[in-house]
Backbone as JSON, one array per atom type, in Angstrom:
{
  "sequence": "MHWRTKFLVAGPARLIGNHLADKLIDDDFEVGVLGDLSTGTLENLSSHIRDGNLRLVKGDVFNSEIVTEVVKDIDAGFHKTAVASVTRLLVVGCIPLEVKS",
  "N": [[240.57, 67.36, 114.78], [237.64, 69.07, 115.49], [234.44, 67.96, 115.8], [231.11, 68.89, 115.6], [227.72, 68.28, 116.52], [225.06, 68.94, 114.31], [222.13, 70.74, 114.35], [218.74, 71.38, 113.3], [216.23, 73.73, 113.82], [212.95, 74.06, 113.25], [210.66, 76.6, 113.17], [211.54, 78.78, 114.88], [210.84, 81.25, 115.96], [208.89, 81.4, 117.89], [207.98, 80.69, 121.31], [208.85, 78.01, 122.35], [210.49, 76.9, 120.26], [212.35, 78.96, 120.05], [213.62, 79.0, 122.58], [214.65, 76.41, 122.59], [216.52, 76.46, 120.45], [218.25, 78.37, 121.49], [219.24, 77.02, 123.79], [220.52, 74.81, 122.59], [222.58, 76.11, 121.21], [223.93, 77.27, 123.38], [224.87, 74.93, 124.51], [226.88, 74.29, 122.81], [226.34, 73.23, 120.24], [226.04, 73.12, 116.65], [223.73, 75.18, 115.04], [220.94, 75.62, 112.98], [218.18, 77.52, 111.88], [214.83, 77.48, 110.7], [212.18, 79.26, 109.45], [209.1, 81.04, 108.75], [208.72, 83.35, 110.03], [206.38, 84.69, 110.58], [205.01, 84.93, 112.91], [205.73, 85.43, 116.39], [209.06, 86.11, 117.69], [212.45, 86.86, 116.91], [214.05, 88.02, 118.66], [215.25, 87.0, 121.04], [217.2, 85.4, 119.97], [218.86, 87.07, 118.67], [221.44, 87.9, 119.46], [222.94, 85.6, 119.03], [222.7, 85.38, 116.27], [224.03, 87.71, 115.45], [226.59, 87.08, 116.42], [227.29, 85.03, 114.79], [226.69, 82.43, 115.45], [224.49, 81.08, 114.68], [222.57, 79.88, 112.03], [220.3, 81.4, 110.05], [217.47, 80.74, 108.19], [215.08, 82.11, 106.29], [211.97, 81.04, 105.52], [209.33, 78.91, 104.32], [208.11, 75.98, 105.85], [206.61, 74.39, 104.23], [207.69, 74.59, 101.77], [209.25, 72.6, 99.73], [211.7, 72.7, 98.33], [213.29, 74.53, 99.76], [213.37, 73.26, 102.27], [214.62, 70.81, 101.58], [217.16, 71.74, 100.83], [218.05, 72.92, 103.24], [218.17, 70.79, 105.08], [220.24, 69.17, 104.24], [222.85, 68.98, 105.44], [222.44, 68.46, 108.15], [222.31, 66.81, 111.36], [220.18, 66.17, 113.0], [216.78, 67.14, 113.63], [214.3, 69.48, 114.85], [210.9, 69.94, 114.91], [209.03, 72.6, 115.38], [207.04, 74.2, 114.46], [203.87, 75.84, 114.1], [200.42, 76.75, 113.72], [199.68, 79.85, 114.91], [197.37, 80.98, 115.97], [193.86, 80.53, 116.48], [192.12, 82.18, 115.07], [193.69, 82.99, 112.88], [194.03, 80.51, 111.67], [191.39, 79.96, 110.9], [191.0, 81.95, 109.0], [193.05, 81.51, 107.11], [192.88, 78.78, 106.7], [193.1, 75.17, 106.63], [195.99, 73.41, 105.59], [196.51, 70.88, 103.38], [198.64, 68.08, 103.85], [201.23, 66.31, 102.25], [202.91, 63.49, 102.83], [206.12, 62.34, 102.27], [208.24, 59.58, 101.9]],
  "CA": [[239.45, 68.08, 114.25], [236.49, 69.11, 116.4], [233.19, 67.77, 115.09], [229.93, 69.23, 116.42], [226.43, 67.87, 115.99], [224.32, 70.03, 113.68], [220.68, 70.64, 114.52], [217.84, 72.34, 112.67], [214.99, 74.0, 114.55], [211.92, 74.69, 112.42], [209.75, 77.34, 114.05], [212.38, 79.36, 115.93], [210.41, 82.58, 116.4], [207.94, 81.29, 118.99], [208.6, 80.43, 122.61], [209.56, 76.74, 122.52], [211.57, 76.81, 119.28], [213.34, 79.97, 120.39], [214.39, 78.53, 123.74], [215.36, 75.21, 122.18], [217.69, 76.89, 119.68], [219.14, 79.05, 122.44], [219.86, 75.99, 124.62], [221.45, 74.04, 121.75], [223.75, 76.96, 120.98], [224.65, 77.36, 124.66], [225.52, 73.64, 124.73], [227.95, 74.19, 121.8], [225.96, 72.55, 119.01], [225.78, 73.98, 115.51], [222.28, 75.31, 114.94], [220.29, 76.35, 111.92], [216.76, 77.67, 112.14], [214.01, 77.7, 109.52], [210.84, 79.73, 109.78], [208.62, 82.14, 107.92], [208.79, 84.51, 110.92], [205.11, 85.41, 110.53], [204.61, 85.15, 114.3], [206.84, 85.29, 117.33], [210.17, 87.06, 117.57], [213.81, 86.32, 116.97], [214.79, 88.9, 119.57], [216.08, 86.23, 121.96], [218.3, 84.78, 119.23], [219.58, 88.09, 117.9], [222.88, 87.92, 119.79], [223.54, 84.44, 118.35], [222.77, 85.71, 114.85], [225.12, 88.68, 115.32], [227.87, 86.43, 116.71], [227.54, 84.0, 113.8], [226.5, 81.11, 116.03], [223.21, 80.55, 114.25], [222.25, 80.09, 110.62], [218.88, 81.7, 109.9], [216.89, 80.63, 106.86], [213.69, 82.56, 106.29], [211.24, 80.31, 104.52], [208.16, 78.16, 104.77], [208.37, 74.54, 105.94], [205.88, 73.73, 103.16], [208.46, 74.74, 100.54], [210.13, 71.42, 99.72], [213.04, 73.05, 97.85], [214.01, 75.14, 100.88], [213.6, 72.22, 103.29], [215.62, 69.89, 101.05], [218.47, 72.4, 100.91], [218.42, 73.18, 104.64], [218.44, 69.56, 105.84], [221.35, 68.43, 103.64], [224.01, 68.76, 106.31], [222.12, 68.4, 109.57], [222.28, 65.49, 111.97], [218.86, 65.96, 113.59], [215.95, 68.34, 113.57], [213.16, 69.66, 115.74], [209.82, 70.63, 114.2], [208.27, 73.36, 116.37], [206.15, 75.15, 113.78], [202.45, 75.66, 114.37], [199.56, 77.9, 113.49], [199.75, 80.54, 116.2], [196.08, 81.4, 116.51], [192.66, 79.95, 115.88], [191.62, 83.17, 114.11], [194.51, 82.89, 111.66], [193.71, 79.22, 111.06], [190.08, 80.07, 110.26], [191.14, 82.81, 107.83], [193.94, 80.87, 106.13], [192.4, 77.44, 106.44], [194.05, 74.08, 106.8], [196.78, 73.07, 104.42], [196.71, 69.43, 103.35], [200.04, 67.68, 103.78], [201.59, 65.06, 101.59], [204.12, 62.99, 103.45], [206.91, 61.5, 101.37], [209.33, 58.9, 102.62]],
  "C": [[238.27, 67.95, 115.21], [235.22, 69.02, 115.58], [232.03, 68.06, 116.02], [228.67, 68.75, 115.72], [225.69, 69.1, 115.47], [222.83, 69.77, 113.79], [219.96, 71.7, 113.7], [216.62, 72.49, 113.56], [214.05, 74.73, 113.59], [210.92, 75.33, 113.36], [210.49, 78.02, 115.18], [211.86, 80.66, 116.54], [209.42, 82.55, 117.56], [208.66, 80.76, 120.22], [209.43, 79.15, 122.68], [210.73, 76.61, 121.55], [212.7, 77.77, 119.58], [214.23, 79.5, 121.53], [215.19, 77.27, 123.42], [216.63, 75.57, 121.42], [218.72, 77.55, 120.59], [219.91, 78.03, 123.28], [220.87, 75.16, 123.82], [222.73, 74.83, 121.49], [224.58, 77.06, 122.25], [225.4, 76.08, 124.98], [226.53, 73.3, 123.64], [227.61, 73.31, 120.6], [225.87, 73.57, 117.89], [224.28, 74.0, 115.28], [221.89, 76.15, 113.73], [218.82, 76.45, 112.27], [216.05, 78.0, 110.83], [212.63, 78.14, 109.97], [210.42, 80.85, 108.85], [208.53, 83.44, 108.71], [207.5, 85.34, 110.91], [204.56, 85.68, 111.93], [205.84, 85.0, 115.18], [207.91, 86.35, 117.1], [211.5, 86.34, 117.62], [214.68, 87.14, 117.92], [215.73, 88.12, 120.5], [217.27, 85.55, 121.28], [219.19, 85.8, 118.54], [221.07, 88.14, 118.22], [223.6, 86.75, 119.12], [223.69, 84.7, 116.85], [223.92, 86.67, 114.61], [226.48, 88.03, 115.49], [228.21, 85.33, 115.7], [227.36, 82.58, 114.31], [225.25, 80.41, 115.53], [223.0, 80.86, 112.79], [220.75, 80.24, 110.49], [218.47, 81.57, 108.44], [215.42, 81.02, 106.96], [212.97, 81.85, 105.15], [210.13, 79.5, 105.16], [208.5, 76.67, 104.8], [207.59, 73.76, 104.89], [206.6, 73.84, 101.82], [209.51, 73.62, 100.5], [211.54, 71.74, 99.23], [213.88, 73.64, 98.98], [214.35, 74.07, 101.92], [214.68, 71.25, 102.83], [217.02, 70.47, 101.16], [218.95, 72.53, 102.35], [218.81, 71.89, 105.38], [219.62, 68.75, 105.31], [222.44, 68.05, 104.65], [223.68, 68.7, 107.79], [222.1, 66.95, 110.06], [220.9, 65.16, 112.55], [218.09, 67.27, 113.54], [214.8, 68.3, 114.55], [212.11, 70.47, 114.99], [208.92, 71.29, 115.25], [207.36, 74.39, 115.72], [204.7, 74.82, 114.12], [201.69, 76.91, 113.95], [199.37, 78.57, 114.85], [198.4, 80.94, 116.78], [194.93, 80.74, 115.77], [192.11, 80.89, 114.81], [192.38, 83.06, 112.79], [194.19, 81.58, 110.93], [192.37, 79.28, 110.33], [190.14, 80.92, 108.99], [191.93, 82.1, 106.73], [193.42, 79.49, 105.74], [193.49, 76.4, 106.67], [194.76, 73.8, 105.49], [196.98, 71.56, 104.42], [198.19, 69.1, 103.17], [200.18, 66.38, 103.02], [202.91, 64.61, 102.17], [204.83, 62.06, 102.48], [208.0, 60.83, 102.19], [210.44, 58.53, 101.69]]
}
């Protein structure tokens, strides 16, 4: 049986997350991505999505139910989400985080 490491990339639609997911797939890892897709593009990952090499979950990293479900079967994750612009941050405002261990 062939076992592959499973990674999650949060924030796949922007430059760094997009390239990270692409590289992990090219290196034969199983990859899931989580993002709200409000900025950036998944264009660079579209061939992986079509080929079934990537599991795409559209959702917000602040939604604990989605995150809990997505991380169930992963071995490691990369958090590459960020507010993409100062203007957007000023309009939306900061979101307080509660960290649970």
